[in-house]
C-alpha positions, 0 to 999 in steps of 0.5 A: 476496512478502516485502514483503506478508508483512511488511505482513500481520504489521504489519497483524495487530500493529496491528489484532488485539489478540485474536490471532484473525487468522492470517497467511495470512488477512491475506496473502489479504485484503491481497492482494485489497486491493492487487491490480491487474486481473491479481491481482498486487500493483499498486504502480504502480497504487496510486501512481497512485491516490494521485496521482489523489487530489491527494496528489502531495506525500504520495506524493513523501514516501513515495518520498523518503528523508525522513519519510513524510507522513500519510494519513487513514483517509478518504483510505484509503477513497477510495484503495481504495473502500468495497467493497474496505475492506468486503471486507477487514474482512469477511474478517478480522472487523474494524471498518472504522475500525480497518482504515482507521487501520492502513492509513493507517499501513502504506500509506506504509511499504509504498510507502516500503519498496518504493521503497528500494534499487531495490525499486519499479523491480524491481517495475515491470519494471526500470530504473535509479534515478529515470530508470527509475522515472520511465519506468516510471511514464510520467513521473510523477517527471519 
């Protein structure tokens, strides 16, 4: 939950110059965007979608210790779908382009931070190191 709160705070900072977006609203909207079928954060599913867009090297940069490769606003729309982006924008009363720009910066940071110090392995149900992460992702990193 702490990662989502930090993501929401950063999102607000990036998109809300007028101070109209409240933290609970941002958390709710981002939860809806990042939730899987069970309504929980689905980081593994998100990584699978990034991979499905053919962005394997980009995802690897987010999971690695080096600099994060960029993702475009258009790729963010492909990743989440126009409907989910529209819902987020409606909930927060922001422009789609602004939301996509902010998300293109924040999603790489979110996955990167989730993967540091075993955070992603914990979210995926345990495992140790790269082997545990690889097993949890069905061999994604193998």
